[in-house]
C-alpha positions as CSV (number, residue, x, y, z in Angstrom):
1,X,11.6,-5.3,-35.3
2,X,8.0,-4.1,-35.8
3,X,9.2,-1.4,-38.3
4,X,11.1,-3.9,-40.5
5,X,8.0,-6.2,-40.7
6,X,5.8,-3.3,-41.7
7,X,8.2,-2.3,-44.5
8,X,8.4,-5.9,-45.8
9,X,4.5,-6.0,-45.9
10,X,4.3,-2.7,-47.8
11,X,6.9,-3.9,-50.3
12,X,4.9,-7.1,-50.8
13,X,1.7,-5.2,-51.5
14,X,3.5,-2.9,-53.9
15,X,4.8,-5.8,-55.8
16,X,1.4,-7.4,-55.9
17,X,-0.1,-4.2,-57.1
18,X,2.5,-3.9,-59.9
19,X,1.9,-7.5,-60.9
20,X,-1.8,-6.9,-61.0
21,X,-1.4,-3.8,-63.1
22,X,0.6,-5.7,-65.7
23,X,-1.9,-8.4,-65.9
24,X,-4.8,-6.0,-66.2
25,X,-3.0,-4.1,-68.9
26,X,-2.4,-7.2,-70.9
27,X,-5.9,-8.6,-70.3
28,X,-8.2,-5.5,-70.8
29,X,-7.3,-4.7,-74.5
30,X,-7.7,-8.2,-75.7
31,X,-10.8,-9.5,-74.0
32,X,-12.5,-6.6,-72.3
33,X,-15.4,-7.1,-74.6
34,X,-15.6,-10.8,-73.6
35,X,-15.8,-10.1,-69.8
36,X,-19.1,-10.8,-68.1
37,X,-20.5,-9.0,-65.1
38,X,-19.2,-11.7,-62.7
39,X,-15.5,-11.2,-63.8
40,X,-15.8,-7.4,-63.6
41,X,-17.2,-7.6,-60.1
42,X,-14.4,-9.9,-59.0
43,X,-11.7,-7.6,-60.3
44,X,-13.4,-4.6,-58.7
45,X,-13.7,-6.4,-55.3
46,X,-10.0,-7.3,-55.5
47,X,-9.1,-3.7,-56.1
48,X,-11.2,-2.5,-53.2
49,X,-9.6,-5.1,-50.9
50,X,-6.1,-4.0,-51.8
51,X,-7.1,-0.3,-51.3
52,X,-8.7,-1.1,-47.9
53,X,-5.7,-3.1,-46.8
54,X,-3.3,-0.3,-47.8
55,X,-5.4,2.4,-45.8
56,X,-5.5,0.0,-42.8
57,X,-1.7,-0.3,-42.8
58,X,-1.2,3.4,-43.3
59,X,-3.6,4.6,-40.5
60,X,-1.7,3.4,-37.4
61,X,1.5,4.9,-38.7
62,X,1.0,8.1,-36.6
63,X,0.4,6.3,-33.3
64,X,3.4,4.1,-34.1
65,X,5.6,7.2,-34.2
66,X,4.3,8.2,-30.8
67,X,5.1,4.8,-29.3
68,X,8.7,5.5,-28.6
69,X,7.7,8.4,-26.3
70,X,6.0,6.0,-23.9
71,X,8.5,3.1,-24.3
72,X,12.0,4.3,-25.2
73,X,13.6,1.7,-27.5
74,X,16.8,0.3,-26.3
75,X,19.5,-1.6,-28.2
76,X,19.9,-4.4,-25.6
77,X,18.2,-5.9,-22.6
78,X,21.1,-4.9,-20.4
79,X,20.9,-1.2,-21.3
80,X,17.1,-1.3,-20.6
81,X,17.8,-2.8,-17.2
82,X,20.4,-0.1,-16.5
83,X,18.0,2.7,-17.4
84,X,15.3,1.2,-15.3
85,X,17.6,1.0,-12.3
86,X,18.8,4.6,-12.7
87,X,15.2,5.8,-13.0
88,X,14.2,4.0,-9.9
89,X,17.2,5.2,-7.8
90,X,15.6,8.6,-6.8
91,X,12.5,6.8,-5.6
92,X,14.5,4.4,-3.6
93,X,16.6,7.2,-2.1
94,X,13.4,9.1,-1.2
95,X,11.9,6.0,0.4
96,X,15.0,5.4,2.4
97,X,15.0,9.0,3.6
98,X,11.3,8.7,4.6
99,X,12.0,5.5,6.5
100,X,14.9,7.2,8.4
101,X,12.7,10.1,9.4
102,X,10.0,7.7,10.6
103,X,12.6,5.8,12.6
104,X,13.8,9.0,14.2
105,X,10.3,9.9,15.2
106,X,9.8,6.5,16.8
107,X,13.2,6.8,18.6
108,X,12.2,10.2,20.0
109,X,8.8,8.8,21.1
110,X,10.3,5.9,23.0
111,X,13.4,7.8,24.2
112,X,12.1,11.3,25.0
113,X,14.3,14.2,25.8
114,X,15.1,14.5,29.5
115,X,13.0,17.3,31.0
116,X,14.7,20.3,32.6
117,X,14.8,20.9,36.3
118,X,12.3,23.7,35.9
119,X,9.9,21.4,34.2
120,X,10.4,18.8,36.9
121,X,9.8,21.3,39.7
122,X,6.6,22.5,38.1
123,X,5.3,19.0,37.5
124,X,6.2,17.8,41.1
125,X,4.6,20.8,42.7
126,X,1.4,20.2,40.6
127,X,1.3,23.8,39.4
128,X,1.2,25.0,43.0
129,X,1.1,28.8,43.3
130,X,2.4,29.1,46.9
131,X,5.0,27.1,48.7
132,X,6.3,27.3,52.3
133,X,9.5,25.6,53.3
134,X,11.5,25.1,56.5
135,X,15.2,25.9,56.5
136,X,16.7,23.5,59.0
137,X,17.3,20.0,57.6
138,X,16.0,21.0,54.2
139,X,17.9,24.1,52.9
140,X,20.5,24.3,55.6
141,X,23.1,21.8,56.6
142,X,22.2,22.4,60.2
143,X,19.4,20.5,61.9
144,X,18.7,22.4,65.2
145,X,18.3,26.0,66.3
146,X,21.3,25.5,68.6
147,X,23.6,24.8,65.6
148,X,22.4,28.1,64.0
149,X,23.9,30.0,66.9
150,X,27.3,28.9,65.6
151,X,26.9,29.0,61.8
152,X,24.4,28.6,58.9
153,X,25.4,26.8,55.7
154,X,23.3,26.4,52.6
155,X,23.3,22.9,51.3
156,X,24.9,23.1,47.8
157,X,22.9,20.1,46.6
158,X,19.6,21.8,47.5
159,X,20.5,25.2,46.2
160,X,19.7,24.4,42.6
161,X,16.1,23.4,43.5
162,X,15.8,26.4,45.8
163,X,16.7,28.7,42.9
164,X,14.0,27.1,40.6
165,X,11.0,27.1,42.9
166,X,10.5,30.9,43.1
167,X,10.4,31.0,39.3
168,X,7.0,29.2,39.4
169,X,5.7,29.7,42.9
170,X,5.4,32.3,45.6
171,X,8.0,30.9,48.0
172,X,8.3,31.6,51.8
173,X,11.2,30.3,53.9
174,X,10.8,30.0,57.7
175,X,12.7,28.9,60.8
176,X,12.7,29.0,64.5
177,X,15.7,30.7,65.9
178,X,17.0,31.3,69.5
179,X,18.4,34.8,68.9
180,X,18.9,37.7,66.5
181,X,22.4,36.6,65.7
182,X,21.2,33.3,64.4
183,X,18.7,35.1,62.2
184,X,21.5,37.3,60.7
185,X,23.6,34.2,60.1
186,X,20.8,32.6,58.1
187,X,20.2,35.7,56.0
188,X,23.9,36.1,55.2
189,X,24.2,32.4,54.2
190,X,21.2,32.8,51.8
191,X,22.6,36.0,50.4
192,X,26.0,34.6,49.8
193,X,24.4,31.6,48.0
194,X,22.7,34.0,45.6
195,X,19.2,33.2,46.7
196,X,18.2,36.9,46.8
197,X,19.7,37.7,43.4
198,X,19.6,34.6,41.1
199,X,16.6,33.0,42.8
200,X,14.3,36.0,42.8
201,X,13.5,35.6,46.5
202,X,13.3,38.7,48.7
203,X,14.4,38.9,52.3
204,X,10.9,39.8,53.5
205,X,9.8,36.3,52.6
206,X,12.2,34.7,55.0
207,X,10.3,34.5,58.3
208,X,11.6,33.8,61.8
209,X,9.9,32.8,65.0
210,X,10.9,31.6,68.5
211,X,8.6,28.6,68.9
212,X,7.4,25.6,66.8
213,X,3.8,26.8,67.3
214,X,4.7,30.0,65.7
215,X,6.0,28.3,62.7
216,X,2.8,26.2,62.4
217,X,0.8,29.5,62.6
218,X,2.9,31.0,59.8
219,X,2.0,28.1,57.5
220,X,-1.7,28.1,58.3
221,X,-1.9,31.8,57.8
222,X,-0.2,31.7,54.4
223,X,-2.4,28.8,53.2
224,X,0.2,27.3,50.8
225,X,-0.5,24.6,48.2
226,X,2.7,22.9,49.4
227,X,4.6,22.9,52.7
228,X,8.0,21.3,53.0
229,X,9.3,20.4,56.5
230,X,11.7,18.1,58.2
231,X,9.6,17.7,61.4
232,X,7.3,14.8,61.5
233,X,5.2,16.4,64.2
234,X,4.6,19.6,62.2
235,X,3.7,17.6,59.1
236,X,1.2,15.6,61.0
237,X,-0.4,18.6,62.6
238,X,-0.7,20.4,59.2
239,X,-1.9,17.4,57.2
240,X,-5.6,18.4,57.4
241,X,-5.0,22.0,56.6
242,X,-2.5,21.9,53.7
243,X,-3.2,20.3,50.3
244,X,0.2,18.8,49.8
245,X,3.3,18.3,52.1
246,X,6.8,17.0,51.6
247,X,8.4,15.4,54.6
248,X,12.2,15.6,54.2
249,X,13.8,13.1,56.5
250,X,16.0,9.9,56.4
251,X,13.1,8.1,58.1
252,X,9.6,7.9,56.8
253,X,6.5,8.6,58.8
254,X,4.9,5.5,60.3
255,X,1.5,6.6,59.3
256,X,1.8,9.0,56.4
257,X,-1.5,10.8,55.3
258,X,-2.4,10.5,51.6
259,X,-1.4,14.1,50.9
260,X,2.1,13.8,52.5
261,X,5.1,12.7,50.4
262,X,8.4,11.6,51.9
263,X,11.9,11.9,50.7
264,X,15.4,11.8,52.2
265,X,16.3,15.2,50.7
266,X,14.8,18.0,48.7
267,X,17.0,17.2,45.7
268,X,16.1,13.6,45.7
269,X,12.4,14.4,45.6
270,X,13.0,16.5,42.4
271,X,15.2,13.8,40.8
272,X,18.6,15.4,41.1
273,X,20.2,12.4,42.9
């Protein structure tokens, strides 16, 4: 539209220039000698005005040719709308992709990945370097030394935790037994469960004694960061000597010290049940 208007204006100026040339050619030979200074000045001014107008119209011709580079001409409004939509599609797709990634980050923040058992063990034990643990009622199904004279059975539900603790801590197992045969039954049960192979525990760290006082002495001499026991009496006696303790029993202590935790089982304390 702008190009056609420009062409019409140029044609009009050309026609005016031609008409002016004819008039001047007819006028100058006849009465050039009769012209006064005023008439000559008017004619000269008209010529300058035409020349100036012509140069003004010609000068923006170069920028006008560059105009389509910034605004591509289209034949119809619908085609312009289509091109605009196509051009904006990658930006919209990128925006949608960024929104999806942002949403995934938010979901991961509010729904964190479940920690592994190893991570839970390390967190629960507060980075403790040394742990002592009683066998009866915690690691073994049996609850009294008399039962160990018949058999020793490793609790399958506690085995997974037992295999993880030595990976992060120096673990010692201990128990009171009534005879050497009971001691051998306990060692055999632990070996068959893979404690000495998969768990990294050595037999030298399984300690046996004949009295409860002897077991208390073991714990105090080792000075662990954590002690795990099923006897409320032992836990109470050791409360002022051991930094942290876990009392494993179906019943809680009536007056539990601040550094003593209670749980019905070892696996429950570490969140397996």
